[in-house]
N, C-alpha and C positions, 0 to 999 in steps of 0.2 A: 654764667655758664655752670651747670652743676657737675658734680663728678661723673655722672653718667653720659654727659654730652662728649661727642668726639671733638678733638682739636680742630680748629677751623683750617680749611685748605685755602691757598692762596693762588689767585691769578696775577700775573705781572704784566701790567700795561707799561710800555716804553714809548717815548717819543723823542725827536731830536732835540738837542740842547737849546735850540734857538726858539723852539715852540713851547718849552716849559713855561707856564703861567699865561700863556696865550691861548693855547689850543684847549677848548672845553674838555674835561675829563670824563672818562666813563664813570657811571654811577650805578650803585646798587639798584637794581630794578624797584625794590621797596620805596627808594626815595625818589623815584621818577614817575610816579602814577599821575595820570592827567587830572586835570581840575573836575572834569565831569564826573570821575568816579568818587572824587573827594566830596562832592556837592549833591550827588544824586541821592534820593531817599532810599532808605532800607525797606520800606515797604510802599505800595501803590494800590490804587483801587483797581480790582479785576473785574471787568464788565461780564465776563462770562458766568461768573458765580455770585456776583453781587456783593463781594466782600473785599477786604484787603488781602494781599498776597505779598510775599518776599519778592524782592528784586534781585538782580544778579550781585548787587553789593553784599548780599548775605549768602553768597554761594561760595564756600571756600575754594573749590577748584577753579572757579573763574578768577578770583582775587589772587590766588596762589600762583597761577600761571603768569598774571601781569607783575608779581613782585618777586619772581625767582630770577637768579642770575644777575646780568649787568646790562645796562643799556649804553650804546655806542651813539654819540652825539653827532650831529651836523656840525661841520667845522666853522662855518660863518653863516650869516643870513643868506637866504636864497630867494630871490624876487622872481615871481612868475607872472607874466603878462602876455595875453594873446599867444600862448604856447612858446614864448621866449624866456629862457633863463638867463638871469644876470646876478651878479654877486660884486661884493667888494669887501675883500678881507684885509686883514692887518698883518699878514705873514710877510715878513721881508724877504727879498731875494737873497741868495748867497746861503753860506753855511757849509758844514762838513759834507752833507748829503744831497743828493739830487732827487727832490720829491715834488710831487704835484702841489700847486697852490689852490687849484679850483675845488670847490665842494662837489662837482659833479663831473662826470664824463658821460660816455655812451657806449652802447653796444649796438652794432648793427642787427637789423632784424634777421639777417641770415643766421645769426647765431642761435636763434630760437626756432629755426625751420622745423617743421613738424610738430611743434608744441601748441596748445591753446593761446599761447601769448603772441604767436606771429601774426603780425600785420605788416604787409608790403612797404607802407608808406609812413611806418613809425619806428623810431629808435627805441631801444631800452635804455633806461637811465642806469648810471652806475655811481652811487655814492662813494666817495673818496674817503678813507680812513686812515688817519696818521699815526695810530697807535699800533705797535706790534704787541701780540698777546701770548704769553707763555704759560702753559697749563702743568700742573704736576705730573709726573711721569704715570702714564696709564690712562690719562685722561684726554678726550677729544673735546672740541667745543661745537655745539649746535648753535648756529647762526640762523636766526629767522626773523621775520616781521614782527615788531614789538607785539606782544600778545594782546588780542582783543582791541587793537587800535584801529577801529574802523573809521575813526575821524580822520586819519591822516589820507592824503590825496594819492599815496602811492602804496605798493605793496612789494616788500622786500622779498627776494627769492630766498629759500631755504637751503643751507648747505652745512655739511659736517667736516670739520678740519681737524686733523691730528696735531693739535696745538702744543703738544708736549714735545714734538720732533720738529714741526715746521713753526718757528717763532722769530726767525731772523729777516722776516719781510712783512709788509702790510697786507692786509686782507680787505679788498673793497667788495662793496655790496651792490650786485644787479637789483634792479627794482622796475616793476611794472607801474608806470604813472597812469592810473586808472581814471582820476578825475580830470577829464579834459576842460571842464568849466572852472577849474581852480584859478584864481586870480588873487595875488596878495604875496605874503612874505612868509617863508618858513623861518622862524627864528633860529639864530645859532643855539645849538644844544638840543634841537628837536631830536629824539630818539630816531634813528635811521635803521637800527637792528638791535636785537637782544641775543645776548649770548648765554648759553647754559652748559656747564660742564656735564659731560656724559662719560662715565667709567667704561673703558673697553672690557667687555666680558664676553664670553662665548655663551650663547644662549640656545636651548632647545625648546621646542614646543610639544606639549602634551594636551590631549583632549580626554574628557572623561565625562560621564553622566553623573548627576548628583546621586550621592547616597541618601539614605533615609535620613541620617543625621544631618547632612548638609542641607538637605530640603527643609528640614524643621529650622535650622539656624536662619536660613533665608526668609522663611516665612515670619519668624519671630522678629527679625531685624526690619524687614519692611513694613511689618504691623507697627512696630515702635516708632519708625520714622514717620509713618502716616499720622500717628496719634500725638508726637512730640515734635518740637522744632529744635534745632541745634545738636541733633545727635552725632552727626559726623564731626562737627567741630569740637565737641566735648569728649568723645570717646576715640576717634580715629585719626584725627588730624595730627599730623607729627608737628 
């Protein structure tokens, strides 16, 4: 860390004492990128122009979204077969607190009545999370589906929680199970949600037409980016 870098902020994840060392820990999203991102090429043949082109692996906004914040893990293996969910975890009964032992619960379809997610004969999945999360004063947490994880058979719903105030309870994650043909095991530790700190600020919106100077800057930058690669990464990426 250089002298110009701000001091790191801290999110505090807490779990019951009897689950310490058993429950998979949340991880910085940068340490939880999927294998397909690690192994995919940085360039590929583009049939439209007959040459090579950069893949999303060389797109900083795509990668930065996947590596920002923290990933919340599935608490144990979840087996899915013929639409039936089963599991076998090693969380013992008893302890100081009463908490769920199952990795998933459900939401009745009535809870999403009027939304595009509603299907009369289908439940919504609810992933259980056994970590409480405390954010610094003035920060909320945006919980959402792990960014760009289209390979997962579910889509976690997005929510914003004032976790600097609400941190003495668990936050569970409703999800839409979209891959009805999925059969297999979601391993313990599979990311079920991504959380990103968001500072609470009051914002206003302003619109304006380009000035002559702004038009020239835009022209210069788009021309440079067309002729050179890596401009955003070298000059603008924080």
